[in-house]
C-alpha positions, 0 to 999 in steps of 0.5 A: 498211375491211375489209381496214384492220381485218383488217390492223389486227388483225393488227399488234395480234395480232403487237404483243401476242404480241411483247411477251408473248413478251418477259415470257413470258406469250405462251401458245398459248391467247392465240395461238388466241384471237387468231387465231380472232377474226381468222379469224372476221373474215376469214370474214364474207360479203358479206351481213353485212359490208353488214348491219354495214356498215348498222348502223353507216352509220345511227348515222351519218345519226342523228347527222347528223339530230341535228345537223341539227335543233340547228343550227335550220337545217332547210332544208325544201321541199315535195315533193307538199305540206305533208304530204310535206316534205323537210329538209336532214336528209334530203338529207344522211342519204341521200347519208351512206348511199347513198355510203358503202355504195356505196363499200364495195358498189359492185355492190349497187343501192340505191334511197332516199327523196330524189330527190337530183341526182348529185354529190359527196359530202362526205368528212365524210359517208362512214362506213366502220365496220362493227358487230363484234357483227354480224360475229360473228354466224353468217350463216343457211346460205341467205343465206350464198352471196349476192352483192353484186349479188344484193341490193337496198337500201331507204333511208329517211334519216328516216322522220317527217319531219313530226314532226321539222319540227314538233318542230324548230319547237318546239324553236327557238321561244321563245315555245312552248318554254323549252328542249330538254328541256320540248320533249320532255316536251311530251305528243306526244313527236314526236321518239319518231317519227323513224327512219333505216331501211336495209333489205335485200332479196334476189328481192325479200324483205325479209331484214335491216335496221337502223333507228335512233331518233336521239333515242331516250333523250332522258327521261334529260336534259341530257347523256344519249347520245341514239340507238339502233339495232335490227336484225335478220335472218330467221333470226337474230332481231333484237337491240337492244331486249326484246321484249314482247307487250301486255298480255293480253286487250288490242287496242291498234291503232297508226295514221297520225298525219298521212295519215288518211282514211275507209278508215283509220277503217273498218279501224281500228274493224274491229278494235275496239280498246281503244285507238288510238296515232296517232303517225308513221313506220313504224319508230317504229310497228314498234318498238311492236309489237315492244316490246308498246306495239300489238298491230296497225298498221294503215294502209288507204290507200296512201302508205307506200313500200317504202323504209318497210317493207323494214327495218321488215318484215325485224325484224318477221319475224325475230321471228315478226312479219309485215307484208302488205298489208290483204288479207294479201299480202306486198310485193316488194323487187325493184330494178324494183317500184312504190315506192308500197304501193298496197294499205296496211300490216297488220303485227303481232307475233301473230295476223295472221290474225285482223286481215287477217279484220276488214278491211271488205270496202269495204276490201279493195275500194277498195285494189288489191293488187299 
């Protein structure tokens, strides 16, 4: 795709110059501008091309997630129980992400949430596009020489599957809901919780990530263009949203909607919050932090996995936030680490040490750090 894009750009350049020459308008300024764009695109380093691909691939996956929901045929199976589900959207989105990135970057390591059999992937699931905006960004010096084989990609094809299935039930039940918009106006707004996560790690550190929200913008109503994509990279920042802090003097905690227990409750209460928001999806919770809807994400329990936190950690860290286990220790994202985040998750945009200091000793003793 990259070679094809370069060839297409060259062809466009030649056509433009030929036309301008005929009418006497092909100036050195125009020539230099087009040549500069071609040159900049051609110089994009591996990690920037991978991130640009991940952006386009996440958008493709988001479209798959929407299509399956609209079809009403979710193909739900239980993995470990009723609170750990897999849908057709999970399977198709992961196949699309993994096959697309592997095709363009055959030497990277990809670790996806779903345990799927090796099989041929339909051509219409393959996405070869790359986001031009990312390609035009300067790569931070420390990542400019990275090789494909040094990068590990963590994929959650559908974060918030439980909320996705519950929303689908509402949308497709003539008794519960009469139309699409009514479901979205329900207090729980379940589809807000759904995201696609693609994280990029190097030497165990989350360095870049993409979050796609497939159903963003539903409030506009019928005919709205749904979905948005947020991305970030250490040394560059994060993009696709408006960075905000919570109102001054407010302490708002976001935590799990469906996987709570005594440890989670004790940790949340120890923060002495003004408000507690219980929602699904790690991606959704990090978005709440960076958009000023919550001060801290507190989940004092095993359950979250590396594919839930790699992309989200990179995006949060890129704007000055922090994600650790409940002990305040960083997670690693090497290819051979265990997938479970055994010591829970504590994430903040500001004042991380303050929240870490309030975690009860009983909680820390119950959760062994990796």
